[in-house]
C-alpha positions in Angstrom: 29.1 -77.7 -28.4 29.6 -74.1 -27.4 32.9 -73.9 -29.3 31.3 -73.4 -32.7 29.5 -70.4 -31.3 32.6 -68.7 -29.9 33.1 -65.2 -31.4 35.2 -62.2 -30.3 31.9 -60.5 -29.7 31.4 -62.7 -26.6 34.8 -61.6 -25.1 34.1 -60.3 -21.6 30.7 -62.1 -21.3 30.0 -64.4 -18.4 27.8 -67.5 -18.4 25.1 -66.8 -15.8 22.9 -69.8 -16.5 23.4 -73.3 -17.9 20.5 -75.6 -18.3 20.3 -79.2 -19.6 16.8 -80.6 -20.0 14.8 -83.0 -22.1 14.2 -81.7 -25.6 10.5 -81.2 -26.0 10.5 -79.1 -29.1 13.0 -78.6 -31.9 15.2 -75.8 -30.6 16.4 -72.8 -32.6 20.0 -73.8 -32.4 23.1 -71.5 -32.2 23.8 -68.1 -30.9 21.1 -65.5 -30.6 21.6 -61.9 -29.2 19.1 -60.5 -26.8 18.5 -57.5 -24.5 17.7 -58.4 -20.9 16.0 -56.3 -18.2 17.9 -53.2 -17.6 19.0 -52.9 -21.3 21.7 -55.4 -20.6 23.1 -57.1 -23.8 23.3 -60.8 -23.7 23.5 -64.0 -25.8 21.5 -67.2 -25.6 23.2 -70.3 -27.0 21.0 -73.4 -27.6 22.1 -76.8 -28.9 20.4 -80.2 -29.0 22.3 -83.4 -28.3 20.4 -86.7 -28.4 17.2 -86.3 -26.5 18.6 -83.4 -24.4 19.0 -79.7 -25.0 21.7 -77.3 -23.7 20.7 -73.8 -23.1 23.3 -71.2 -22.0 22.7 -67.5 -21.1 25.7 -65.2 -21.3 25.6 -61.6 -20.1 28.0 -58.7 -20.5 28.4 -57.1 -17.1 27.6 -53.4 -16.7 29.5 -51.0 -14.5 28.1 -51.5 -11.0 26.3 -54.6 -12.1 25.5 -56.9 -9.1 23.4 -60.1 -9.3 20.1 -59.5 -7.7 18.9 -62.7 -6.0 16.9 -63.3 -2.9 19.3 -66.2 -2.2 22.4 -64.0 -1.7 22.3 -64.4 2.1 25.4 -65.5 4.0 23.7 -67.8 6.5 25.1 -71.4 6.1 22.4 -74.0 5.3 24.5 -77.2 5.7 27.9 -78.7 5.9 30.0 -78.7 2.8 30.4 -82.0 1.1 33.3 -80.9 -1.0 35.7 -77.9 -1.5 36.2 -76.9 -5.1 39.3 -74.9 -6.1 41.0 -74.4 -9.5 44.6 -73.4 -10.1 45.9 -71.3 -13.0 47.3 -74.4 -14.6 43.9 -76.2 -14.5 42.2 -73.2 -16.1 44.9 -72.9 -18.7 44.6 -76.6 -19.6 40.8 -76.2 -19.9 41.1 -73.1 -22.1 43.6 -74.9 -24.3 41.4 -78.0 -24.7 38.1 -76.1 -25.1 39.4 -73.3 -27.3 37.8 -70.7 -24.9 39.5 -67.4 -25.7 37.4 -65.3 -23.3 39.8 -62.8 -21.6 37.8 -63.1 -18.4 39.5 -66.4 -17.9 43.1 -65.2 -18.5 45.7 -63.1 -16.7 45.4 -61.2 -13.4 41.9 -61.2 -12.0 40.9 -64.3 -14.1 37.7 -66.1 -13.2 37.1 -69.9 -13.5 35.1 -70.8 -16.7 31.6 -71.8 -15.9 31.8 -74.9 -18.0 34.9 -76.0 -16.1 32.9 -75.5 -12.8 30.0 -77.5 -14.3 32.3 -80.3 -15.2 33.8 -80.4 -11.7 30.3 -80.4 -10.1 29.3 -83.3 -12.4 32.3 -85.3 -11.2 31.8 -84.5 -7.5 28.1 -85.3 -7.6 28.6 -88.6 -9.5 30.9 -89.7 -6.6 28.0 -88.9 -4.3 25.6 -91.0 -6.3 23.8 -88.0 -7.9 23.4 -87.9 -11.7 23.3 -84.6 -13.6 20.7 -85.8 -16.1 18.7 -82.5 -16.2 19.8 -79.5 -14.3 19.9 -75.7 -14.1 23.2 -74.1 -12.9 23.0 -70.3 -12.1 26.2 -68.4 -11.5 25.7 -65.6 -9.0 29.3 -64.4 -8.6 32.6 -65.1 -10.4 35.0 -67.5 -8.8 38.7 -66.3 -8.9 41.6 -68.7 -9.4 42.5 -70.6 -6.3 39.4 -69.3 -4.5 37.7 -72.0 -2.4 34.1 -72.8 -3.1 32.3 -75.0 -0.6 29.6 -77.3 -2.1 26.6 -77.6 0.2 23.5 -79.8 -0.3 20.3 -77.9 0.6 17.9 -80.8 -0.2 17.7 -83.8 -2.5 17.5 -81.6 -5.7 19.4 -78.4 -4.7 23.0 -77.7 -4.2 24.8 -74.4 -3.7 28.4 -73.2 -3.8 29.5 -70.7 -1.2 32.7 -68.7 -1.0 34.8 -68.3 2.1 32.6 -65.3 3.2 29.5 -67.6 3.0 28.0 -65.9 0.0 26.4 -68.0 -2.8 28.5 -68.1 -6.0 26.3 -70.7 -7.7 23.0 -72.5 -7.3 22.5 -76.0 -8.9 18.9 -77.3 -9.2 18.4 -80.9 -10.4 15.3 -82.1 -12.1 14.1 -85.2 -14.0 14.8 -88.7 -12.9 18.0 -88.0 -10.9 18.3 -90.5 -8.1 19.1 -89.3 -4.6 22.6 -89.9 -3.3 23.3 -93.2 -1.7 24.1 -91.5 1.6 20.7 -89.9 1.7 22.3 -86.6 2.9 
């Protein structure tokens, strides 16, 4: 869905938020440019599919930009249920299949595409009995190739990804009619 909105103007931008929710109103679909707090240039991409709506926010990092979040602590909150790690080959295959030409995902210092991370999370949570029917996924830090991310369940509707230093790299909040996992963990 996002492929048709790809433009060279988005090169260097990062997805900072993905949201899938029930469509309550007819969305203004496509790519829309915005200014965010701090005069940061960003893009919002919205698409409807069936009774759902995908909403993606992409930002262009500024020099010295750091995600400000109250949840950036390093104190572990639970045991990891999975370790997520992507090789250069996996990212290259995703880029080829998706048509993602963003230079952030290529070469030295490449970061894992947010949509690839979301796809992996969906697969892992499905194996744990959790359905990603409606969700919000916020990316707090980039994930480098081969970097381990530990998936931790905070409660029945909230998951976080932590890097090896214990910092949060993403937060996943589930909503809607998502059933709890079979394990009850």
